[in-house]
Phi, psi and omega in degrees: 000138176269131181279131180244149173272117194241148153256138172256129183237106177199170183224306198264180182305328182296337183276343188295320180297326177290321175301314181290326178301314177305316178295308179311319185284357176090005177287152180274128180262090187289325179196146176247133180246125178224173175290150179297149178297145182235150187296141179208160176080177179303322184273357174065026180281149179291132187236123176301143172292164186298329177292312179298317179304317185290313179311314179300315179297324182276351183073022182281155173298139191229128173232133176228056179298151173291331181211155174248018190261339181297155188301328190271334186293319170306318178296313174300324182287312186292333177293350176289336180064058189264149168285319181201160172243136175257121190242122175223101184051048182290307175094010172235152182285141179258117180291168182302327178302312183293320185298321186270356182292311182290149186298317183262001179088187180259127179243131187249141171262110180245146188261058176202175174260093186297137017271007180276139178064057156293144170118203198270338188225058195290327188289312187292315179292330181293313182291315179306319182282357174085017187300141176286329175217166169218218182162194176231148178235133169255131180222158171281118181303130165236190187280353182266178178278104186042052185248351187299162179293146187271140174255312183220146170221149174216132179277155176222127175295144170265111179287150181309333187246011187289136171266159174303329177294319179290320180287331174304301187295321175300313181290328175295323183289313177301312178305314181301310179301318182296324182291316183294322174298318177296316181288333174293313179290334172293320178299323186272354179066024182259355186239121183242128182291138179236141182303152180282146175311142179281332180277154170090011183288127163229158182241137179264092181299150177301138177295146173241148189304324183269007182299337179282000179290124186283127178256102178303346175282359169259165186294152183292330186294324182287323178296320181296317175307318180304314178305313180291312187297327194255022171258112029253349183227141002277359180093124171285145189204156170227170176240142171204133188054043175073008189247156166258126176240130183275137178258125188255336180203143183208164171213158182282127176232173178289128179290181176247138177300125169087357184283120184289151178302138176102344181286127163290128192252355184200179178268014176251013179062060174251132188242128183293143180232181185300324176219134181063200184221164178239116170270122186277118189263316180231131191218172176204131173276161177297126181073007185249162164295151168300148179210167176280161181299322178296319180295318176304311184299338179289325187249001189209069186305131170232089186279153171316133177103342177297136177266115180272149181303152175258147177299132177078359182258359184077177185303000000 
């Protein structure tokens, strides 16, 4: 394996396995680029992203520009004399001057089997859609949105009970291994990028905070997938007694004849849906610890026959 001089460009927890794998493989990390610190927590103090925090612990050169399009940034990037740049959930657009600077180009890890689920939330959208599998793609970065030619791909099955958090961790580890292999292949001249297929393109829109509200007018199977897809963020939830209750686990059950969507049909917190019913297994009230539905009902009664509010339908 040839040791390469790299810039690593990433921000969230998802990027860390790749950064660690590149370090373990003996590559030189010439610089780390990450999103600038942002206010977080109750005190709104600026908090570094996971990649920045890791780079600071390792003592690597760190850059956190708000954009790479300013005049000085592309020149500073080019001056690093890189063999390649590795991009993993960085969050900034790379202008043409940056893309052209490394000898072997900029290489990106994306958490789907491209061209399916280009965009910001591929893990969650794959679960929501009921996909049987997803995977990771290593691609050469171009100026489009996840449109670059493919270097390597690996499929990963989506278990029937998988949450976005669980799939996130699995894909991050698979992607880290694949990234090391891709750089090795590029350096050796034995890996050639191939264009993405024109068929099968879908887009994974960015998640919105209120998107997790459960709409009982949808089939229970869709809502069960939403619970898993929105764990841990933005969280699936419903409203009862004027409170928002988060749903952490649920399962599809049989509906009750004639029950309108949103009706609680038993004493176990099972809710009628457009098709079948959703039994809520593990829940969490605001400011409270997570608990099973039985524990919730002892202190927060939601009796059979209760009609839970529907999104957009008022109280």
